[in-house]
N, C-alpha and C positions, 0 to 999 in steps of 0.2 A: 404187688412194685409200683406203687402211687405215686410215681414219680413224673411231676411237671414236663410236658417237653416246651423245651428253644423255644421262642415266641421274639420275631424282630420284625415290624413292620417299616424299618426302615425312617431315614432321617428327613424331619419337612423341607419340602421343595417347592418350587415356585412356574407359575404360567408364564409367562408373556406374550409380548405380539410378538415375535416370533415362537418360541413353541409352546405351542398348544394343544402338545396331549405329550402325558407321563406315565414311565412305564412306575409304577411301585414299584417297591424293593423287599420280597420276603426273604430275600439269599441266608439272611443268618439267620434263621429258624430253624429247628432239624427237619430232619428225613430221612427218608426208610419207606419203604412199603407201609409198611404199621401207619402214617402220617398221612392226617388230610388240612387239608388249609380250607378257608375258606375268609371271603374275602365281600364286608357289607361298606354301602352306607353310612350315612348317620341315620336315615332314621329307617337303619337296616334291611335292607332291600337288598340281594343280594349282584353284585358287579359282575360285569360280562367276561368271564374268565376265573369268575368266581375259585376255580379249583387252581389256579397258577399262583406261582410265584411273582410274577410280574406283571400283575395283569395289567391293561390300557385307563386313559384316564384322562378326560377334558377339560372336568368343573374343579371348582374351588370346592373345599370341604375338609372334614376330619372323615377316612377310612377304619374300618378295624380291619385284624387281619386275624381269624382264630383260629388253631393250631389244636391238634387233636388227635394225643396219642390212642389206636382203631384198639390196639391189645388192653389197654385197662381204665378206656373211658375218661380219661383226663386231661381237659382241656384247658388253655394260654390263653392271654389275648391282649392285644397291645395295636397300638392306632395311629396314626400320619399324617400331618397337616399339609393341606395343598393350597396355597394362595394363589390371587387371579393377584400376579402385581402390575400389570402394563396397565401404561396410562398414552392410551388415543387422543389422538390432536383431536380436534374440534375445529370446525370452522364458522368461526362467530360471525363476523359480519361477512356478506356479503351484497355487491354492486351492480346488480343489472341492470343492463342497457337493450332494453326491447327496438328491434327494427321501426323503424319509424314510418315505412310504410309497406303497405302489404306484399307478403312477397322475397323483400329484400332482404340481405345476407350483412347487413350491420351490425347488426347487435353483441353486446360482448358481455362476456362474465368477469370482474376483477372481483380477486381477495383481497382483503387487507386489514384483515383483522385471525391469528390463530392463538387460539385456546387451545394448555394443556401440550402432553408431545417433548420431543427432545428436538430442538431444531439442528441444524437447517430443515426446511421444507422441504419437499415437490408436489408438482400436480400434477395433473393427469385431467382430460376432459374423454368419457367413454377409452378407447381402445388407443390412447396415443401417451405416449411415450414419457414420462416422467420427467419433470424440468422444474426451475426454480420458477419458473414463469409464470406469478399469477395473475397474468389476463391472458380473456382467450378470448378473439376478436370474429369479423366476417362470419356472424351465429346466421342461422335462417332461427325461424319462427320455430319449436317444439323442445321434446323432455332432453336431458343431458346426464347424462351421472358422470358428477366432478367426485375427485380422488383426494387427499391429502394426503403425503405421507412423513414418518417423519424420518429424522437420521438412524434410531432405533430399526426402522420396521414397520413400526406401530401405522397403522392408515386405517383411516375410514373413506367412505362413498356415500355419499346423500342425493336424491336426485333434484334437478335444478330445470326451471323450464325456460322459456325465453316467450311469451309472446309476441303475437304477431300484431305489426301495426296496419295504420290506420290503410283504410281500404275503402276505396273509390271505382266508380263502374259506370261505365253509357251504354248505350242504342240506340244507336241512329234507327232504325229500325231496316224493315226491309226496301232492296234498289229501288228506283223509280221509274217509271218510265214517260218526256215531258214529247208534248212537237218542238221546235225551234221557236223561237218568239213566246212563249208560253216562259210563266212561271211559279214556283213551288215552297214551300215552306218547311224549311230543316225543324225536326224538336228536338232536341238531345231527350232523354228518357231516365233521369240521373234513379239508377238501378240500387245504386250502394253508395252515399250519401258524403262518406268521408269526414272528413271536421269543418266545419265550418262552411264557409261563407267560398261555393265552389266560381273559379272562373274557368271561361273555356277559351279557345281559340279556335279559328279553323286554316284550314289548307289544302288548296283543290292540285291537280299535277303537275300545274304550270308556275309554282311555288306562290301561287296569290295569296297572301296572307290578311287574315283578318285575325286581331288583335285583343284578346278580351269581349269578343263579339257577344251585341245584345240584338244583330238581328238580324235575321235567319231565313228573307226570303232573294232566292238565288234564280238568278235570268242565265241559266250558261246554254254556249251555243254549240257549243258540241259534248258529244259521249263523255266524260269526267266522272278522274273518284274523287271524295271529297273527304279529308282528317278533320276530324275535331276532335283535340285535345282537352282535358277537362282537368284541371290541378286545385285541388282543393291547397286552405291555410298550412296548412304544413307542410306542404310541397309534393307532396303524393299526385305523381300524375297517371292518367289513362286516359287509351284513344278508341273509338271506332270507328267504319270506316262502308263508306254510303256510295255505289254509283248510280250514277243519276246520265241514264241513256236519254240523248236527244235523237227524237225523230225528225229528216225532214220529209215532210209531208209536200215541200211544193204548191202550200197555198196558190197561187194564182190562179185567176177568173176572169174570161179574154170573150164576153158573148160577139156569137156567130153574125147574129143582124141587131139592128138596131134602122128605127125609125123616126130620124131627125124634121118631125112637122108642130111640134114645138104641141102638143099635147099633154106634158107630164112627162110622160108613160114613153122610158124611152128611146129620149132623143142625142143621146152623145154618148158616141162606143167613146173608151175607159178603161183604164185596169181597175179592176178589185182584186185586193191581197188580204192575208192573213194577217195578222200579230209577226210573220218574220220574213215581211219583206222592209226592207229601208228606204229603197227609192227605186224609181222608174224611171231607168238610165238616158231612154231616145222611146221614140215611134211613130217608126216610119208608116207610113200609107201609101202605096200602089195600084195604079190602075190595073186595066188586063194589058198593056202592052206597057208597062213597068215604067210610067208616067210615075212622078211624084205630085200626092198629091196632097198632103199631109204629111208634117213634121215634127216634135216637141223630144223635148230631153231638160232633164233632172226633174220632174212632177214628185208632190210627194203622193202614199198609194191613197185611194180611197177619196182620192181630194174632190169636190162634187167643181162643175164650168172646167178640168185639167182634162181634154181628149177633146175629138175630132167633131166637129157639133154636120160632118154631113157638105161642106161646105171647097168648093174648090174655085184657087183666085179670087172670092166671095160671091163663090157661087154656087146657087146650090147642084150638089150633084147632080145623075142621072142614077134611078136603081139600077145597081149592077154588082155585081161581085166583085170586092176589093181586098188586092192578099197586102197582110198586115206582117212585120216585124216589129220584136218590142223585146227588149232591151231590161234585165230588171239582177235591181242589185237587192241578197238581202243580208238581214243584220249581219248574218255570220263572213262579211266582205264575200259569199261564193255570186258568182254572175254566169245568168245564165240566157238564152237565148232563146223567145218562141214565136215560131214561123205559120199563121194558118191562114186562114181569110174571113170574112168579114159579105152581110149582104145591106142594101145599102136598102131602106124601102118605103115609100112614099108611102 
């Protein structure tokens, strides 16, 4: 008996966006314990499940079914065509808006044109739910997966990158320590330049503001924190802080002796001071019995010829120990009293 077995590879089928796998159909072929099935692709390679009537395939192409009758060795061959008819949409035109400044989240992705596929189209970013909204806002710099899906379920996902905006950074350095009355120069270091010309604004804790500063010499009267804000031409801002610690050394120097003998040395009893003193508000000199021998007020600090020349009511005072009471006003408005004694020497 040399009769050929029946063979049928089934009807041609299509792969589409939804159905990406198809079971081939050899069910109309001969069956029985003496029948063997063998499926191959166009290159002759056997399929996974080649000895089954319904192997699973996921690629387009022509597939061949060979049915062999093991009793007489006769074999018959049939073929079936699988076509991929999926029409995937493509994102033909995308408008990217990158953040203006570093670290901000004002980036955007705008889908303007979709080609191919079947409308209406739906869009999603990363793991968001698909919607008809083709604009994604409030995006930070980074990588995103942008997906489009058409009415038939065909979808496409592409990577999209939002770039960082302009970055500007300044450094005011370490905190500063000065004495009351001293000045210091603040020098902002532009670590990252941003875009274009940079404008500086300076603000301290009292709210004093220097807009578009170009002068950086400071003479604070008390410890304060200073903030400098830098703005580039794109409007991107950054700031840094520095604390200026102001010490109050009370630099008032009062001699404990003087010799008014017109030799040009220590002829005058006066108050000497540092730059932290604003005014010598008053000097009062008393003798040992409490009598007023000299009094002066509103004296400029360190002014020569402004002090006691040792005379009492126009006459040279006797060598003795005298008591002084001196009131000093500092540049920060603080007023302090200094008391002690001074020896008049002839």
